[in-house]
C-alpha positions as CSV (number, residue, x, y, z in Angstrom):
1,M,-14.8,-146.4,-150.8
2,T,-16.5,-145.8,-154.0
3,R,-18.2,-143.0,-155.6
4,K,-21.2,-141.3,-157.0
5,T,-20.5,-142.9,-160.2
6,R,-17.7,-144.1,-162.2
7,T,-15.8,-144.8,-165.5
8,T,-13.3,-142.7,-167.2
9,T,-14.5,-140.4,-169.9
10,A,-12.1,-138.8,-172.4
11,L,-10.3,-135.8,-171.0
12,A,-10.6,-132.5,-172.7
13,V,-7.0,-131.4,-172.5
14,G,-7.7,-127.7,-172.5
15,L,-10.1,-127.9,-169.6
16,G,-7.7,-130.2,-167.7
17,I,-5.0,-127.5,-168.1
18,A,-7.4,-124.8,-167.0
19,L,-8.4,-126.8,-163.9
20,A,-4.8,-127.5,-163.1
21,A,-3.9,-123.8,-163.4
22,T,-6.9,-122.5,-161.4
23,G,-7.8,-125.1,-158.9
24,C,-4.8,-127.3,-157.9
25,A,-2.7,-126.3,-155.0
26,G,-1.8,-129.8,-153.9
27,N,1.8,-130.1,-154.9
28,G,4.0,-127.2,-154.0
29,E,1.7,-124.6,-152.5
30,A,1.9,-125.9,-149.0
31,D,5.3,-124.3,-148.2
32,D,4.4,-121.0,-149.9
33,N,1.2,-120.8,-147.9
34,A,3.0,-121.5,-144.7
35,A,5.3,-118.6,-145.4
36,E,2.4,-116.2,-145.5
37,G,1.7,-115.9,-141.8
38,G,0.4,-119.4,-141.5
39,K,-2.4,-118.9,-144.0
40,V,-3.2,-121.9,-146.1
41,T,-5.2,-122.4,-149.3
42,L,-6.8,-125.8,-149.9
43,T,-8.3,-127.0,-153.2
44,V,-11.1,-129.5,-153.1
45,W,-12.4,-131.5,-156.1
46,E,-15.9,-133.1,-155.7
47,N,-18.5,-134.3,-158.2
48,A,-21.9,-133.2,-156.8
49,S,-24.7,-132.6,-159.3
50,P,-26.4,-129.3,-159.2
51,G,-28.9,-129.2,-156.3
52,P,-28.8,-129.9,-152.5
53,G,-25.5,-131.8,-152.7
54,E,-23.6,-129.0,-154.4
55,E,-25.2,-126.6,-151.9
56,F,-23.9,-128.7,-149.0
57,W,-20.3,-128.3,-150.2
58,K,-20.7,-124.5,-150.7
59,T,-22.2,-124.1,-147.2
60,A,-19.7,-126.4,-145.5
61,V,-16.7,-124.5,-147.1
62,K,-18.2,-121.1,-146.1
63,E,-18.8,-122.2,-142.5
64,Y,-15.4,-123.8,-142.2
65,M,-13.5,-120.8,-143.5
66,A,-15.5,-118.5,-141.1
67,A,-14.4,-120.6,-138.2
68,N,-10.9,-121.0,-139.5
69,P,-9.9,-117.6,-140.9
70,K,-6.4,-118.7,-141.8
71,V,-7.8,-121.4,-144.2
72,T,-9.1,-120.6,-147.7
73,I,-10.8,-123.4,-149.5
74,K,-11.3,-123.3,-153.3
75,L,-14.1,-125.7,-154.3
76,Q,-14.1,-127.2,-157.7
77,T,-17.1,-129.3,-159.0
78,V,-16.0,-131.7,-161.7
79,Q,-18.6,-133.5,-163.8
80,N,-18.7,-137.1,-162.5
81,E,-18.1,-138.8,-165.8
82,D,-15.0,-136.7,-166.4
83,F,-13.7,-137.0,-162.8
84,D,-11.4,-140.0,-163.0
85,G,-9.7,-138.8,-166.2
86,K,-9.1,-135.3,-165.0
87,L,-7.9,-136.5,-161.6
88,Q,-5.4,-139.0,-163.0
89,T,-4.0,-136.4,-165.3
90,A,-3.6,-134.0,-162.4
91,L,-2.0,-136.7,-160.2
92,N,0.4,-137.7,-163.0
93,S,1.5,-134.1,-163.6
94,N,2.0,-133.3,-159.9
95,S,-0.8,-130.7,-159.9
96,A,-3.4,-132.7,-157.9
97,P,-6.0,-130.9,-155.7
98,D,-5.3,-131.1,-152.0
99,I,-8.5,-133.0,-151.3
100,F,-10.4,-135.1,-153.8
101,L,-13.2,-137.7,-154.2
102,Q,-11.7,-141.2,-153.7
103,R,-13.2,-144.1,-155.6
104,G,-11.3,-146.7,-153.5
105,G,-10.4,-150.3,-154.3
106,G,-7.8,-151.0,-156.9
107,K,-7.9,-147.3,-158.0
108,M,-6.9,-146.2,-154.5
109,R,-4.2,-148.9,-154.2
110,A,-2.7,-147.7,-157.5
111,M,-2.5,-144.1,-156.1
112,V,-0.9,-145.4,-152.9
113,E,1.7,-147.4,-154.8
114,A,2.5,-144.4,-157.0
115,G,3.2,-142.3,-153.8
116,Q,0.3,-139.9,-154.6
117,L,-1.7,-140.1,-151.3
118,Q,-1.0,-139.1,-147.7
119,E,-1.4,-141.7,-145.0
120,L,-4.0,-140.1,-142.7
121,P,-3.4,-139.9,-138.9
122,F,-6.6,-141.5,-137.8
123,N,-7.1,-141.6,-134.0
124,D,-9.7,-143.7,-132.2
125,Q,-12.4,-141.0,-132.5
126,D,-11.8,-140.8,-136.3
127,K,-12.2,-144.6,-136.6
128,T,-15.4,-144.4,-134.6
129,N,-16.8,-141.7,-136.8
130,A,-15.9,-143.7,-139.9
131,G,-17.6,-146.8,-138.5
132,A,-17.3,-150.1,-140.5
133,Q,-16.3,-148.1,-143.7
134,V,-12.9,-147.5,-142.3
135,A,-11.9,-150.9,-143.6
136,G,-12.6,-149.8,-147.2
137,A,-10.3,-146.7,-146.6
138,T,-7.4,-148.8,-145.4
139,I,-4.6,-150.4,-147.3
140,D,-1.9,-152.5,-145.6
141,G,-3.1,-151.2,-142.2
142,K,-2.8,-147.6,-143.2
143,V,-5.8,-145.2,-143.8
144,Y,-5.8,-143.2,-147.0
145,A,-9.3,-141.7,-147.1
146,V,-12.0,-140.3,-144.9
147,P,-15.4,-142.0,-145.6
148,L,-18.5,-139.9,-145.5
149,S,-21.3,-142.2,-146.7
150,T,-22.2,-145.8,-147.2
151,Q,-23.7,-146.7,-150.6
152,P,-25.7,-149.9,-150.9
153,E,-26.8,-150.4,-154.4
154,G,-30.2,-151.5,-155.5
155,I,-33.2,-150.7,-157.7
156,Y,-34.9,-147.4,-157.2
157,Y,-38.5,-147.2,-158.3
158,S,-41.5,-145.0,-158.5
159,K,-44.2,-146.2,-156.0
160,D,-46.8,-144.3,-157.9
161,L,-46.0,-146.0,-161.2
162,F,-45.8,-149.4,-159.6
163,E,-49.3,-148.8,-158.1
164,K,-50.7,-147.6,-161.4
165,A,-49.2,-150.7,-163.2
166,G,-50.8,-153.0,-160.6
167,I,-47.4,-154.2,-159.1
168,K,-48.4,-155.1,-155.6
169,S,-44.9,-155.9,-154.2
170,T,-41.3,-155.3,-155.1
171,P,-39.7,-158.1,-157.1
172,T,-37.5,-160.6,-155.2
173,T,-36.7,-162.9,-158.2
174,M,-35.9,-162.3,-161.8
175,A,-39.2,-163.8,-162.8
176,E,-41.0,-161.3,-160.6
177,L,-38.9,-158.5,-162.1
178,E,-39.8,-159.5,-165.6
179,D,-43.5,-159.5,-164.6
180,A,-43.1,-156.0,-163.3
181,I,-41.5,-155.0,-166.6
182,A,-44.4,-156.3,-168.6
183,K,-46.9,-154.4,-166.4
184,L,-45.0,-151.1,-166.7
185,K,-45.0,-151.5,-170.5
186,K,-48.8,-151.7,-170.4
187,I,-49.0,-148.2,-169.0
188,D,-46.7,-146.9,-171.6
189,V,-43.7,-146.3,-169.2
190,A,-40.2,-147.4,-169.8
191,P,-39.8,-150.2,-167.3
192,I,-36.1,-149.5,-166.4
193,A,-33.9,-146.5,-167.3
194,V,-30.2,-147.0,-167.8
195,G,-27.6,-144.5,-168.9
196,A,-25.5,-146.8,-171.1
197,K,-23.8,-143.8,-172.8
198,D,-21.6,-143.5,-169.6
199,A,-20.9,-147.3,-169.7
200,W,-20.7,-147.9,-166.0
201,P,-24.5,-147.8,-165.4
202,A,-25.0,-150.5,-167.9
203,A,-22.1,-152.5,-166.5
204,H,-23.7,-152.5,-163.1
205,W,-26.4,-154.8,-164.4
206,Y,-23.6,-157.3,-165.1
207,Y,-22.0,-156.6,-161.8
208,N,-25.2,-157.6,-159.9
209,F,-25.7,-160.7,-162.0
210,A,-22.1,-161.6,-161.1
211,L,-22.8,-160.8,-157.4
212,R,-25.6,-163.4,-157.5
213,H,-23.8,-166.0,-159.6
214,C,-20.3,-165.8,-158.1
215,S,-19.5,-166.9,-154.6
216,E,-17.8,-164.5,-152.3
217,D,-14.6,-166.6,-152.6
218,A,-14.8,-166.4,-156.4
219,I,-15.2,-162.6,-156.3
220,N,-12.4,-162.2,-153.8
221,K,-10.1,-164.6,-155.7
222,A,-10.6,-162.5,-158.9
223,G,-9.7,-159.4,-157.0
224,A,-6.5,-161.0,-155.6
225,E,-5.4,-162.6,-158.9
226,L,-7.2,-160.4,-161.5
227,K,-8.2,-163.6,-163.3
228,F,-11.8,-164.1,-164.3
229,D,-11.7,-167.8,-165.1
230,D,-14.5,-169.0,-162.9
231,P,-17.6,-170.1,-165.0
232,C,-19.7,-167.7,-162.9
233,W,-18.4,-164.7,-164.8
234,T,-19.7,-166.0,-168.1
235,K,-22.9,-167.2,-166.5
236,A,-23.5,-163.7,-165.3
237,G,-23.1,-162.5,-168.9
238,E,-25.5,-165.2,-170.2
239,D,-28.2,-164.1,-167.7
240,L,-27.8,-160.5,-168.8
241,Q,-28.1,-161.5,-172.4
242,K,-31.2,-163.4,-171.6
243,F,-32.6,-160.5,-169.6
244,L,-32.1,-158.2,-172.6
245,K,-34.5,-160.3,-174.6
246,V,-37.5,-159.0,-172.6
247,E,-36.5,-155.5,-173.6
248,P,-36.4,-154.0,-170.1
249,F,-34.7,-150.7,-170.9
250,Q,-35.9,-147.5,-172.5
251,K,-35.5,-146.9,-176.3
252,G,-32.1,-145.4,-177.1
253,Y,-30.6,-146.5,-173.8
254,L,-27.2,-147.0,-175.4
255,T,-27.0,-143.2,-176.1
256,T,-28.6,-142.1,-172.8
257,P,-26.4,-140.4,-170.2
258,A,-26.8,-141.3,-166.6
259,Q,-27.2,-138.1,-164.6
260,Q,-27.2,-135.0,-166.9
261,G,-30.6,-133.5,-167.5
262,A,-34.2,-134.6,-167.6
263,G,-33.5,-136.9,-170.5
264,S,-30.9,-138.9,-168.5
265,S,-31.7,-142.2,-166.9
266,A,-32.0,-140.5,-163.5
267,G,-34.0,-137.7,-165.0
268,M,-36.5,-140.3,-166.5
269,L,-37.2,-141.7,-163.1
270,A,-37.3,-138.2,-161.6
271,N,-40.0,-137.2,-164.1
272,H,-42.0,-140.5,-164.1
273,K,-40.9,-141.5,-167.6
274,A,-39.4,-144.7,-166.2
275,G,-40.4,-147.1,-163.4
276,M,-37.0,-148.2,-162.2
277,E,-33.2,-147.6,-162.2
278,L,-30.4,-149.7,-160.8
279,M,-28.0,-147.4,-159.0
280,G,-26.0,-146.7,-155.9
281,N,-27.4,-144.7,-153.0
282,W,-26.2,-141.3,-154.3
283,N,-29.1,-141.6,-156.7
284,P,-31.9,-139.9,-154.6
285,G,-29.8,-136.7,-154.4
286,V,-29.2,-136.8,-158.2
287,I,-32.9,-137.4,-158.8
288,A,-33.9,-134.6,-156.5
289,G,-31.9,-132.2,-158.7
290,L,-33.8,-133.4,-161.8
291,T,-37.4,-133.3,-160.6
292,P,-39.6,-130.3,-161.9
293,D,-39.5,-128.6,-158.5
294,K,-35.9,-129.6,-157.7
295,K,-37.1,-131.4,-154.6
296,P,-36.8,-135.1,-153.6
297,L,-39.1,-137.5,-155.5
298,P,-41.9,-138.1,-152.9
299,D,-42.8,-141.6,-154.2
300,L,-39.2,-143.0,-154.5
301,G,-38.7,-146.5,-153.2
302,W,-35.8,-149.0,-153.2
303,F,-35.4,-152.8,-153.3
304,P,-32.3,-155.1,-153.5
305,F,-31.3,-156.8,-156.7
306,P,-33.4,-159.9,-157.1
307,A,-32.2,-163.5,-156.7
308,V,-31.3,-165.6,-159.7
309,E,-31.6,-169.3,-160.3
310,G,-28.6,-171.4,-159.6
311,G,-26.5,-168.6,-158.2
312,Q,-23.5,-169.4,-156.0
313,G,-23.5,-166.0,-154.2
314,D,-25.5,-165.5,-151.0
315,P,-28.9,-164.0,-152.1
316,S,-28.7,-161.4,-149.3
317,A,-25.2,-160.1,-150.5
318,I,-25.2,-156.5,-151.6
319,M,-23.0,-154.4,-153.8
320,G,-21.9,-151.1,-152.4
321,G,-19.2,-149.0,-151.1
322,S,-18.5,-145.6,-149.5
323,D,-18.0,-142.1,-150.6
324,G,-14.7,-140.8,-149.2
325,Y,-12.1,-138.2,-149.8
326,S,-8.3,-138.5,-149.9
327,V,-5.5,-136.0,-149.4
328,A,-2.7,-135.5,-152.0
329,K,0.8,-136.3,-150.9
330,A,2.1,-132.8,-150.7
331,A,-1.1,-131.2,-149.2
332,P,-0.7,-129.3,-145.9
333,K,-1.9,-130.8,-142.7
334,E,-5.0,-128.5,-142.7
335,A,-6.4,-130.7,-145.5
336,F,-7.0,-133.6,-143.2
337,E,-8.4,-131.3,-140.5
338,F,-11.1,-130.2,-142.8
339,L,-12.0,-133.8,-143.7
340,R,-12.0,-134.7,-140.0
341,W,-14.5,-131.9,-139.4
342,L,-16.7,-133.2,-142.2
343,A,-16.9,-136.6,-140.4
344,T,-18.3,-135.2,-137.2
345,K,-21.9,-135.9,-136.2
346,E,-23.3,-132.5,-137.1
347,E,-21.6,-132.3,-140.5
348,Q,-22.5,-135.9,-141.3
349,E,-26.2,-135.1,-140.6
350,K,-26.0,-132.2,-143.1
351,Y,-24.1,-134.3,-145.6
352,A,-26.8,-137.0,-145.4
353,K,-29.6,-134.5,-145.9
354,G,-27.8,-132.8,-148.8
355,F,-27.1,-136.0,-150.7
356,S,-30.1,-138.0,-149.4
357,T,-27.7,-140.6,-148.4
358,I,-26.6,-142.8,-145.4
359,P,-23.8,-141.3,-143.3
360,V,-21.1,-143.5,-142.0
361,N,-21.1,-141.9,-138.6
362,K,-23.6,-144.0,-136.6
363,E,-24.4,-141.0,-134.3
364,A,-25.7,-139.2,-137.4
365,Q,-27.8,-142.1,-138.8
366,G,-30.9,-140.9,-137.0
367,V,-31.4,-138.5,-139.9
368,V,-32.1,-141.5,-142.2
369,T,-35.8,-141.4,-142.4
370,D,-36.6,-141.5,-146.1
371,S,-38.1,-144.9,-146.9
372,Y,-35.7,-145.7,-149.7
373,N,-32.7,-145.1,-147.4
374,V,-34.3,-147.0,-144.5
375,S,-34.8,-150.0,-146.9
376,A,-31.3,-149.8,-148.2
377,L,-29.7,-149.5,-144.7
378,E,-31.8,-152.5,-143.5
379,A,-30.7,-154.6,-146.4
380,F,-27.1,-153.5,-145.9
381,N,-27.2,-154.5,-142.3
382,K,-28.7,-157.9,-143.1
383,A,-26.4,-158.7,-145.9
384,A,-24.1,-161.7,-145.5
385,Y,-21.4,-159.6,-147.1
386,S,-20.9,-156.5,-149.2
387,V,-19.0,-156.4,-152.5
388,M,-17.4,-153.2,-153.8
389,F,-18.4,-152.0,-157.3
390,L,-16.4,-154.2,-159.5
391,D,-14.7,-151.6,-161.7
392,T,-13.5,-150.0,-158.4
393,Q,-12.5,-153.3,-156.8
394,Y,-10.6,-154.6,-159.8
395,G,-8.9,-151.3,-160.7
396,Q,-9.0,-149.0,-163.7
397,N,-7.6,-151.3,-166.5
398,A,-9.7,-154.4,-165.6
399,G,-12.7,-152.3,-164.6
400,N,-12.9,-150.2,-167.8
401,A,-12.4,-153.3,-170.0
402,M,-15.3,-155.0,-168.1
403,N,-17.5,-152.0,-168.6
404,T,-16.8,-151.8,-172.3
405,A,-17.3,-155.5,-172.8
406,V,-20.7,-155.3,-171.1
407,V,-21.8,-152.3,-173.3
408,N,-20.7,-154.3,-176.4
409,L,-22.8,-157.2,-175.3
410,M,-25.8,-154.9,-174.9
411,A,-25.1,-153.4,-178.3
412,G,-25.0,-156.9,-179.9
413,K,-21.3,-156.6,-180.6
414,G,-20.0,-159.0,-178.0
415,S,-20.7,-162.3,-176.2
416,P,-20.9,-163.3,-172.6
417,E,-17.6,-165.1,-173.0
418,D,-16.0,-161.8,-174.3
419,I,-16.6,-160.1,-170.9
420,A,-14.3,-162.4,-169.0
421,K,-11.9,-162.8,-171.9
422,N,-11.5,-159.0,-172.4
423,T,-11.2,-158.3,-168.7
424,N,-8.5,-161.0,-168.3
425,A,-6.6,-159.5,-171.2
426,A,-6.7,-156.0,-169.8
427,A,-5.7,-157.2,-166.3
428,A,-2.8,-159.0,-167.7
429,K,-1.4,-155.8,-169.2
430,G,-1.2,-154.3,-165.8
């Protein structure tokens, strides 16, 4: 599992209380609903940006309720950067929504260990629909989320701007990427947009340097032990620090948001103000909502993170995950039935179109025709292995500490050594 973005932003207590009061039926309403002639009310928290993705959810809910008149679904869109904080508050106060976006990894394991999630009764067809991503939804042999999309991460770019800048092929090495950066600067375009205000987009640059420098064993060992002592973690920070010297990002990137408005990093790519953005494969849907006509960017392309010199990771390895949804412990059985319906071929095709993403259901992957998604799916299928986004894989404490340390490095307030040091300290605190 993973998400359409991450990090925990400070929670506005008043709004959190309002959401709990108006949108959370998960803990306690199931019995009441059952007493009302079998009618059930479900609450769903998702994080779609305004545009086709948000419309998918509205349409899906409307269609499902029409076919299932005893089920009422209350849809709540929560701003992505606020999502983790609001959800954790709701879970801790026993007012969680029945169904909610699941980041996966260490975050999902923490919810399982806290007794906050239902084990889902997957049958063979459910497992077939989920495809390879069922593994990421499983902990200790039990399934705790329904995956809906696979999210290989890479660099999205404007084909038109690349052509204008004279960049004839997508970069495969850091040297080639730096050459592309120089050429984009010559046409007065920000080479790479990054929304460092939200922390996690900046941290993903470090994640991908780590993906290239650390072996698969080193990454997995860090996940098992939550110790970041392998030299590759510092080497990744050193490469990021070196990369910063070519000034690859837009001016003011430390205060730029990732997905909110035309001035965000996604908005800059959507409006041809930047040539590239490193992001997961929810990005085309976000970009589509930020173009002038609110339609998909016609010249959008994708390529995998370039290789680095001396890296111990397989150069074909890819970072990614899967969007999925979990069910709160006290939610009625109808919650899983709704998610099971979303995983069917027809709904997966609609989901893929709405979010411009890659559905997990192989029967629905015929709808993947956009060149950027085709490229991402091909790279994903060829990858020696896939690594989950690190702040998800290593859990909230270690992940947030890593993200903060990376932003500090970018702001000139920290060193490559501090990233591993601070992450180790946070992990040790539990």
